[in-house]
C-alpha positions in Angstrom: -0.2 0.2 -0.4 1.5 3.3 -1.2 1.6 5.7 1.4 0.3 9.8 0.4 2.0 13.0 1.7 0.2 15.1 3.8 1.1 18.1 1.9 -1.5 20.6 4.2 1.1 20.5 6.7 4.1 23.4 6.1 6.7 21.1 7.6 5.8 17.8 5.8 5.6 20.2 2.1 9.1 21.1 2.8 10.3 17.5 3.8 8.5 16.1 0.6 10.3 18.6 -1.6 13.6 17.8 -0.4 13.4 14.6 -1.0 11.6 15.3 -4.6 14.9 17.2 -5.0 17.3 13.9 -3.6 16.1 11.9 -6.2 18.7 12.4 -8.6 21.6 10.5 -9.1 23.2 7.1 -8.1 22.3 5.6 -11.4 24.0 2.2 -12.6 27.1 1.9 -14.4 27.7 -1.2 -16.8 30.2 -3.0 -18.8 28.9 -2.7 -22.9 29.6 -6.7 -24.0 29.3 -6.1 -27.7 30.3 -2.9 -28.3 33.3 -3.2 -25.9 34.3 -6.6 -28.2 34.0 -4.0 -31.4 36.3 -1.4 -29.8 39.0 -4.2 -28.1 38.6 -3.0 -24.6 36.5 -2.2 -21.8 33.6 0.5 -22.2 31.5 0.9 -19.3 28.1 3.3 -19.4 26.6 5.7 -16.8 23.1 5.4 -17.2 22.0 8.6 -16.4 18.5 7.9 -17.9 17.9 6.1 -14.7 17.4 9.6 -13.3 13.9 10.7 -12.9 13.3 12.7 -16.5 15.4 10.0 -17.9 18.6 12.4 -18.6 21.2 13.7 -16.9 19.5 17.3 -16.0 18.4 15.8 -13.2 21.1 16.7 -11.3 22.1 20.2 -12.2 18.0 21.1 -11.8 18.3 20.2 -8.4 21.2 21.7 -7.2 20.5 25.2 -9.3 17.0 24.9 -7.8 18.4 23.9 -4.1 20.9 27.0 -4.3 18.4 29.6 -6.1 16.2 28.7 -2.6 18.4 28.9 -0.2 20.3 32.4 -1.5 16.4 33.6 -1.9 16.3 34.4 -5.7 13.6 31.9 -5.7 10.8 31.8 -4.1 7.6 29.6 -4.0 5.4 30.8 -6.5 7.6 32.6 -8.7 8.6 31.4 -12.7 11.5 28.6 -13.5 12.6 30.3 -16.9 15.7 28.8 -19.5 17.0 28.1 -22.6 17.0 24.4 -23.2 17.1 21.1 -25.7 15.0 19.6 -23.8 16.5 17.8 -21.2 17.4 20.5 -18.6 13.3 22.3 -19.2 11.7 18.4 -18.5 13.7 18.9 -15.2 13.1 22.0 -14.0 9.3 21.3 -15.3 9.5 18.1 -12.9 10.8 19.9 -10.0 8.2 23.2 -10.7 5.5 20.9 -10.4 6.2 19.5 -7.1 7.6 22.5 -5.6 4.7 25.2 -7.1 7.2 27.4 -9.6 5.7 28.2 -12.7 7.6 27.4 -15.7 8.7 28.8 -19.0 10.8 27.3 -21.3 12.4 28.5 -24.7 13.2 25.4 -27.4 14.8 25.5 -30.4 12.6 23.8 -33.2 14.8 20.7 -33.9 14.2 19.1 -30.6 11.9 16.2 -30.7 8.4 16.4 -30.1 8.5 13.9 -26.9 10.5 16.4 -25.9 7.9 19.3 -26.2 5.0 17.0 -25.5 6.8 16.1 -22.2 7.0 19.9 -21.4 4.0 20.4 -21.8 2.6 17.7 -20.1 4.5 18.9 -16.9 2.9 22.0 -17.2 5.5 24.0 -18.9 5.2 26.9 -21.0 6.8 25.9 -24.2 8.4 28.5 -26.3 9.3 27.6 -29.6 12.9 29.6 -30.9 14.2 29.1 -34.8 17.6 26.5 -34.7 19.0 28.1 -37.6 20.0 31.9 -36.5 22.7 32.9 -34.3 23.0 33.0 -30.9 23.0 36.6 -31.1 20.0 36.5 -32.6 17.2 37.9 -30.9 14.8 35.3 -32.0 17.7 32.5 -31.1 16.5 30.5 -28.2 19.5 32.1 -25.8 18.0 35.5 -26.0 14.1 34.5 -25.8 14.7 33.0 -22.4 16.7 36.3 -21.1 14.1 38.4 -22.8 11.5 36.0 -20.7 12.9 36.6 -17.6 13.7 39.7 -17.2 9.3 40.8 -18.2 8.4 38.2 -15.6 8.8 39.8 -11.7 9.7 36.9 -9.2 11.5 35.0 -12.5 14.8 32.7 -11.7 16.7 32.4 -15.0 18.6 28.9 -14.3 20.8 30.2 -17.1 22.4 26.3 -17.3 25.2 27.7 -19.8 27.0 30.0 -17.4 25.6 28.6 -14.1 28.7 27.3 -12.0 26.4 25.3 -10.0 25.6 23.0 -13.1 29.3 21.8 -13.5 29.4 21.8 -9.1 26.3 19.4 -9.1 28.5 17.0 -11.1 31.1 18.0 -9.0 29.6 16.7 -6.2 27.7 13.5 -7.1 28.1 12.1 -11.1 32.6 12.4 -10.3 32.2 10.4 -7.0 29.8 8.1 -8.4 32.0 6.9 -11.2 35.1 6.9 -9.2 33.5 4.7 -6.7 31.8 1.8 -9.2 35.0 1.9 -11.2 37.2 1.1 -7.5 39.3 4.3 -8.6 40.5 2.1 -11.9 39.4 4.6 -15.0 41.7 5.3 -17.8 39.3 7.0 -20.3 36.3 9.4 -19.4 34.0 11.0 -22.1 31.4 12.7 -22.4 29.2 14.7 -25.2 29.7 18.7 -24.4 26.3 21.1 -24.6 26.3 23.7 -21.6 29.7 21.6 -20.4 28.7 20.9 -16.8 28.9 16.9 -16.9 32.3 17.1 -18.3 33.3 19.4 -16.7 31.9 19.1 -13.2 33.2 14.8 -13.8 36.0 15.6 -15.2 37.4 17.8 -11.6 36.5 15.5 -9.8 38.3 12.7 -11.6 41.5 14.2 -12.0 41.7 15.7 -8.7 42.2 11.7 -7.9 43.9 10.5 -10.7 45.3 13.5 -13.5 46.6 10.1 -16.1 42.8 10.1 -16.8 42.3 10.8 -20.1 39.0 13.3 -20.6 37.9 13.5 -24.0 34.9 15.5 -25.1 33.2 14.8 -28.0 31.6 17.5 -30.0 29.5 17.8 -33.4 30.2 18.6 -36.8 28.7 22.2 -36.7 29.8 23.3 -33.5 32.3 25.4 -32.7 33.7 24.1 -29.2 36.5 21.9 -30.8 38.2 24.5 -32.9 38.2 26.9 -29.4 39.6 23.9 -27.3 42.7 23.6 -29.7 43.0 27.8 -31.0 41.0 29.9 -28.1 39.3 30.8 -31.2 35.4 31.7 -31.2 34.9 30.8 -35.3 31.1 31.2 -35.8 31.9 30.6 -39.7 32.3 27.8 -38.8 29.2 26.8 -37.2 26.2 25.4 -39.3 23.1 23.2 -39.0 22.8 19.4 -37.5 20.4 17.6 -35.9 21.6 16.3 -33.0 20.5 17.4 -29.5 22.1 18.6 -26.3 25.4 18.1 -28.5 28.3 21.2 -29.5 26.9 24.6 -29.5 27.7 27.6 -31.3 28.8 29.5 -27.9 31.3 28.9 -25.8 29.6 28.5 -22.1 31.2 29.3 -19.1 30.7 26.0 -17.7 32.9 24.0 -20.4 35.9 24.2 -18.1 38.3 23.3 -21.2 41.8 22.8 -18.5 40.1 19.7 -17.3 39.5 18.1 -21.2 42.6 16.6 -22.9 40.9 16.7 -26.1 37.9 16.7 -28.1 36.7 13.9 -30.6 34.4 15.5 -33.7 30.9 12.7 -34.8 28.4 13.4 -37.5 24.4 12.9 -36.7 24.5 9.7 -38.9 27.3 8.0 -37.6 25.7 8.7 -33.6 22.3 7.5 -34.8 23.5 4.5 -36.5 25.5 4.0 -33.2 23.1 4.6 -30.3 20.2 1.9 -33.1 22.8 -0.6 -32.7 23.3 -0.1 -29.3 20.0 -1.1 -28.5 19.9 -4.0 -31.1 23.3 -5.4 -29.6 23.6 -4.6 -25.6 20.1 -4.0 -24.8 20.5 0.0 -23.6 17.6 2.5 -25.4 20.0 5.3 -25.1 19.4 9.0 -26.9 21.1 10.5 -29.5 24.3 11.3 -27.8 25.0 8.3 -26.2 25.4 7.2 -29.8 27.7 9.8 -30.3 29.9 9.0 -26.9 29.9 5.8 -28.4 30.7 7.2 -31.9 33.6 8.9 -30.7 34.9 5.5 -28.5 35.0 3.8 -31.9 36.8 6.8 -33.8 39.5 6.1 -31.1 40.0 1.9 -31.1 43.3 1.7 -32.6 44.7 4.0 -28.8 43.3 1.1 -26.7 45.1 -1.4 -24.9 43.3 -4.3 -24.3 43.1 -4.1 -20.0 42.3 -0.7 -21.0 38.6 1.3 -18.4 36.2 3.7 -20.9 33.6 5.3 -18.8 31.2 7.5 -21.4 28.2 9.3 -19.7 24.7 8.4 -21.6 23.3 11.7 -21.3 19.7 10.4 -21.6 17.0 8.0 -22.6 15.6 6.6 -26.1 12.0 7.4 -25.6 12.8 11.3 -26.6 14.1 9.9 -29.4 11.2 7.8 -31.2 10.5 10.6 -34.4 14.0 11.1 -34.6 17.2 8.3 -34.7 14.4 5.6 -34.0 12.0 6.5 -37.0 13.5 4.4 -40.0 11.8 7.4 -41.9 13.0 10.5 -40.7 16.3 8.7 -40.4 16.4 8.1 -43.9 14.6 11.4 -45.0 16.7 14.1 -42.8 20.0 11.8 -42.0 20.8 9.5 -45.0 20.1 12.6 -47.8 22.2 14.5 -46.4 25.3 12.3 -47.1 
């Protein structure tokens, strides 16, 4: 028999909210047997889609909201605002429903329909913005989020790209979890890079424990991050539209701590999608597009691994968020194969 909390009591309500904010984390880490055989080493996946809203972003949403409440920047009844590719928005919308916030999210129109529908189902107001505009364009989802947050009294702009509590959440949770689950035996850590919080916070913790760990950031063709890491030049001219969500950027987020990333590997839409689909068929794990991107990067690196190496990759979200895209044969044929 389930027991429902009595939320009419303020103390019970506060306790329940605190419990909900702590639900994220402690996700499984497993060996990918078929893929490990393919690349000739030991590849382990951190299954971040085991979080409440099926992505790693539950970690940062919980931490950012908790810190905002502590500082007084956000109060119950206020409005949470951010620009999102979908996953952070889902985590924020989830917490907002539980804790009594309004939630307004700006979303690039390349987001999958599953993500958009899920945001609306959780009660968030979704503002769709064109994906194929410059980040400083007033129509971009970055600029629109700032505009909305400034127009609403009591609004809190979570600003996942530049809020340091993003990477701090992973420093405090994801890094220690991986270190403990691997008994400190890690040679490579591989993660896709969007806002930068996951790779930067986790890598900082891992490198503080073993500076020999090779940290690899996965970037998308069409993104500016790899070139910036290698040259220090922000070259917006190399940016172009692509289909992957949450991988790469047309801006340089403040949460990408390049000092903790040894190198970047570029991956494309099609190979990343096929890698995710193959993962489901071979290893029975249903990852999102970025999970396939991380594996594609590892595949590109296969010739440098020793059989005894331990490679840890982040699977950021769940494949159910991409039923209309990478797991839809017609979409893959039209949007990806036709561009090759």
